[in-house]
N, C-alpha and C positions, 0 to 999 in steps of 0.2 A: 442649692442656688440655681435659678433658671438661666439657661443660655439665652443671651439677648439676641434680638433681631431674627428670631425663627419664624415670626409671622409678619411683623412690620419691617419696612425697608430701612436700611442704614442711611443716615443722613449724608454720608460721604460718597456712597456709590449709587444710592437710589434703589438698591436691591437687597433682599434679605440674604442672610449668610449662606444658606444652602444653595441659592441660585448663583452666588459668586463662586462657590466651591465647584458646582457642576460645570460652569463655563471654563474654569481653570483646568478641570479634569479633561473636558472635551478638547481643550487646546492641546494637551499632551497626547490625546488619542489621535488627533489630526496629524501630529508629527509622527506617531507610530505607523499609522496606515499610509501616510504620505511616503515614508521611507520604504515601506513594503511595495507600494505601487511603483516607486522609482526602481526598486530592485527588479520588479517584473520587466520594466522597460529595458534595463541594461541586459537582463538575461535573454530577452527576446532579440535585441539588436545584436548581441554577441554570440548567439547560439551557433555552434558548429555543426548543426544537424537541421533537418527540415522541421521547422517549428510547427507543432500541431495546430491546425486550423479546423474549426467546426467539428470538433471531436466530442464535445459535451452535449448532453441532452437539453436542447434549447427549450423544449416544452416544459420540462421540470423546472428549469431556471425561470421561465416566464411565469409559471404558476406561482412559484415562490416570490417573485417580484410583486405580483398582484396581492398575495397574502400579506406581505410586509406593508405595502402601501395601504391596504385596507386596515391593518392593525394600527397604523399611524393615525388614521382617522378615528378609530374607536377609542384610542387612548386619549385623544384630544376631547372627544365627546364625554368620556368618563370624567376628565378634569372639569369640563364646563358644567356638567350636571352636578358635580359635587359643589362647585361654587354656587350653584342655584339651589342647593340642598335637595335635589331630586335623588335621594339616596338609592332608590330602587334602580333607576336608570344608570347611576354611577356604577353600581355593582355589576349590572348586566354588561355594560360596555367594557369594564375592566376585565370581566371574565372572558368576553369575546377576544380581547387583546391577548390574553394568556393562551387561549385555545389556538389563536393564529400562530403564536410562537411554537406551540407544540406541533401544529400542522407543518410549519416550516422545517422543523428538525426531523420530523418523520419523512418528509419528502427528501430532505438532504441525506437521511439514512439510506433510503432506497438508492439514491444516486451513488453514494459511497460504496454500497454493497455491489453494485454493478461493476465498479472499478476493481474491487478486490477479486472478482471472479472472472474478469476479462484479461486475457494475456496477449502479449506481443512477443514473438519469437524471431530473433534476428539470425538469419542464415549467414554462412561464411562469406557469401558474395555481396552482402548488404541488404538483401531482401528482408522485409518484415512480413511475417504471416501473423495475422491477428485472429483470435478466436477463443475457444473455451477448452480447458482440460477437464472434460467430463468425468474422467476416471482419476484425475490428479496426475502427478508425475512422480514416479518412484523408481529407484534403482533396485533391481532384483538380483540378489547374490546368493549363491548356494554352495553346498558341499564344504562348508567351513567347519574344520575340526580343530585347527591350531590357532590359538589366540595369543597375542603378545600385549601385555599391559605395562605401562610405564608409570611407576609410582614415584612422584617427585619428592626430593628431600626438602625442598624449599617451596614457598608459595609461588606458584606459577599459574599462568592463564590456562594451560592445558595440563590436566591431572586425571589419572585414571578414575572413572566413576561408571563402571559398567551397568549398575542398577539404573542409572538415570539416562545413559547415552547409548547403551547397546541392547539391553534386554527389551525395552519397549518396541523395538523394531524386529524382533524375532517373529518369523512367519511359521506358526505352529507351536508345538510343545517345546519348552526349554529343557534340554537334557542335563544330566549331571556332568560335573567337571572334575578333573584331577590335575594336580601339579606334575611337573616332570618327575618329581620324586615318588609319585604314586599316591600322595596324600590327597584326600577329598578336598575340594575347593568349592565354595559357595559364592554366587553372584548376588545373593540377597543383600540389601543395603546395609543392615546392621552388622552382618557377618563380615562383609567386605571392609567396612570401616574399621572393625577390630583388627583385621589382617593388615590393613594399610597402616594403622597406628603401630602395630608390632614391627612391620617392615621398616618404617621410618626410624623407629627407635634402634633397630639393629644397624641401620646405615649410620646413624649418629655415633653409635658405639664403635663401629669399625673406623670411622673418621677420627674419633678421639684416640684410638689405639695407634693409628698411623701418626698422628701429631705427637704422641708421647714418644714413639720410636725416633722421630726426627729430633725431638728435644734431647733424648738420650744420646744421640749421635752428635750433639752440639750444633744442630742446625735449627736454632730457635727461630730465625727469620723465615725459613721455609715453613716451619710449623705454624707461624702466625698467618702466612699467606694461605694455608690450607684451611679455609674457614667456611666452605660451601658444602653442605650435605649432598652427596651424590644421588642421582636418580637410581632407582632399582628396576630392572626389567624382569618381569614375571611371565613365564610361558605356561599356559594351561591347555589341556586337551579335552575336547568334548567327547562324551561316550557315543554320540551319534552325530552325523552331519547336521549342521544348522543352516536354515534358510533365513534370509532377511529381505524385507521390503522397507526401504528408507528413502526419504526425500533428500535430494542433493544438498540442501541447506543444512542437513544434519551430519554431513560428512566433511572431513578434511580433504578427502580424495579417494580415488579408487582406480584400479587397473583390471586387466583381464583375469588376474589371479589373486588380487588382494584388495581389501577395502579398509579404510581408516576412518573411524568414527570421530566425532567432535571432541571426545575426551582423550584422543590419541591412541585408543585401543585399535590394534590391527588384527584382522582375521584373514587367514589364507584359505582360498577356496576357488570358486569359479564364478565369473560374471555370467549371469543368466540373460539379463535383458536391461538395456539402458535406453531403449527407444522411447520417443515421446509421441503419444497419440493426441492430435489436435483437431478439434472441429473448427474448420476455417470459416471465418466470415469476412475476411478482407486480405488483400495482397497489396503491399506497398513496395513499389519498385523505384521510388524516387532516388534512392541512393545507389542504384545499380547503373554502371556505365552503359550497358545495353539491356534495356528492359526485356527485350524479346529473348534474351539468353539467361534470364533469371533461373536460379535453381528451382523455383516454385513450379516451373513448367516441365520439369523432368517427368518422365513417364512413371516413375515410382511415386511421385507426389500428385500434383494436380493434373498434369498431362496436357496434351495438345488441345483438347476441347476448351479448357479454361484459358489457354493462351490465345486462342482465336477470339474468345469473348473479350479478353483484355485488349487485344489489338483493335477490334471493332470499336470498343468504347473509347480507347485513346484517340483513334483517328477522328471519331465523331466530335470529341471534346476539342481537339486541335482545330478542326475545320470551323466549329462554332466560334471559337475564340478569334480566329483569323477574320471571320466574317463581321463580328461585332467590334473588334478592336484591331483594325488593320495596321495601326501605327505603333502598337505596344509590343514590347518584347515579352514573349510568353515565358521565358526563363525567369523573369523578374516578378511574375505573378504567382504568389504562393497558392492562391485559391485554384488557379488554372492547373498548376503542377499537380495538386492533389486530385482534381477532377480527372486529369488525363492519365496519371500514373498510379492511382490508387483504385484497385478494383474492389467494389463492394459485391461480395458474392451473392447476397440476397437480391441484388438489383440487376443481375446478369444471369441469363440461362445459356450455358454453352451448348454447342452441338453434342448430340449423344455420342458420336464417334470420337474416340480419342480422349474422352473425359475420364478422369481417374479419381482415386481417393476412396478409402474404405467407406462403404455405404453408398458412394456415388455410383459405383459400377452397377449396382442393382437399379439405381434411378435411371441410368442411361438406357437400360433395357426396357424400362417401363413405358407405358403409353405417354403421349405428350402431356396430357392434362395431369396425370399422376406425377410425372417428373416435375412439372412446374410447382405443384403443391409441396413436393418434397423439398425443393430448393427454397421455397418461401419459409418452410418451417425449420429446416436443418441444412447447414452447410456440409460440404464434403469432409470426410475424415481422412487425414493423412497421418502416416506413421513416419516420423522424422528420425533419421539416423543421427546418433550423437555427434558424429564427425562433421555433420552439416550445420550443427547448432553452435553459433558463436555466443549467444546470450539470450536469456529469456526472463521476463518479469511480468507480473500483473501490473495494472495501470495505477501504480503508486509512485512515490518519489524515487524509488530505485530505477524506474524506467528512464526518466530524463528530468531535466531541470524544470520543464513546463509543469509536470505533475508535482514536483517539489514545491513550487511557488503556488500552485493551485490548492494543494492541501494546506499549506501554511496560511494563505489568505482566507479560504473558506472555513478552515478549522478554527482560526482565531475569531472570525466573524461569528461562527456558530457558538463559541464560548460566550461571546457578548450577548447573543440572543438568549442563551440559557440563563446568564447572570441577570439580564434585564427582566426576564420572565419570573425568576425567583423573587426579585425585589417587588414586582407588581403583585405577585401572589401573596407576599407578606402584607402588603397594604390591604389586600382584599380580605384576608382571613384572620389576621392577627392585630389589626389596628382598630378594633371595634370600640375600645374605650376612648381613643382619641377622636373617633368619628362622632361619638356622642358628646364628649366634653369640649373638644376643640377642633371642630371640622375645618376651620380655616387653616390651621397648621397642617392638617392632613392634606388639604388641597395643595398646599405648597410642596409637600412631599411628593404628591402625585405629579405635580408639574415638573419637579426635578427628574422623577422617573420617566416622565413623558419626553423631556428633552434628550435624555440618554437614548430612549427608544427611537426618537426621530433621527439621532445620529446613526444608530444601527441600521435604520432603513436607508439613510443617505449613503452609507458605505456600500450596501448591497446595490444601490442604484449605479454606482461606479463599477462594482465587481461584475455585474451581469453582462453589460456590453463588452467589457474588457476580456473576460474569460470565455464567454459563450458565443459572442457575435463576431469579434474581430479575428 
């Protein structure tokens, strides 16, 4: 049985069924994105930190805007040419629309990738240093010979699994291990699973014996209460000292003489290095009570040279603001606060004297032209002490609520772009039979897909100024 009103309009609505359906669907989409836009407003108004302004790549966003606007035109031309039975042009314009969708996602991929590889490090005084961890950030720990594993008797979030959480971070060859009793012990996955199963079974047997003893003593109530299989602590000794290189996110914690992995395994040894090497491209002092006393200007970090560059730039921005807006409060201008108290390293060349940072010391001794080129290509490298680091993250939702709503909005919009492109691709590649036998019905399908595509474009028209320009 044919579905009615797929080509002709319904007498009660004046629209064919698919068109009614897409408008109802778009109404729900309006409510979805409307709620998210409202969330953005409340997050921005209620932010207890300096809301990021002008942090996104406007050029990429603008190119993507042009790409989507152009694709909205081509999808309309595809539908119009199908109505006119210009099949060749229909296919051409629909293919261009799909290519535009692919171009949009590729550009968005480059933009996302730059966020994943760009970091912000908050120092203990509130200063943010932004830049790149060219060598990553790993805790180096060595001289580890004694390991303590906790095998849980019940299902718990943390349970010993050295093959998955310890062995991958060994720096060098993995030595052999023995138990306290002298018995050989293997960290290989299957061997450890067998040992774990045997250990849990022994713990259950011990528990059952204890419960039976209580029952024999007439303490049945206490026996019933004793129903949790206890954890078993296992100590193993390495035949040779072990070194580790591990990211902080893979650890539960560490100290100068012990390190605890995510599975609860603890190794005793010696902390070798937990400093962070950051190639700095920006210094944000907006959250520091006295910007001139920021930790960033310490001699061991950026030094006096960059401090002078910061002061010169800040004074220039403040004088310019006062000249152009004499009656406005500079404290209430987010744009001015960033211009005055955020130093873009690549846009400022400090005096050679007093400038610090690994790699920058050599630049300071270079001739003026060479120094300028070095600054343009690379920022100074600083080695941050762990005691001075309060928090660090790449530019992802972990950093702040701005990037949480940014990735939510743009990610959901990107999924809509992919979904729309897949539907249009289906029309182009797999609807040949309908194109030959019932082109008017296919034209209606393309119109429905085009309406969805116009909505995707409209959402981006709101997203671009909201996230990139304001």
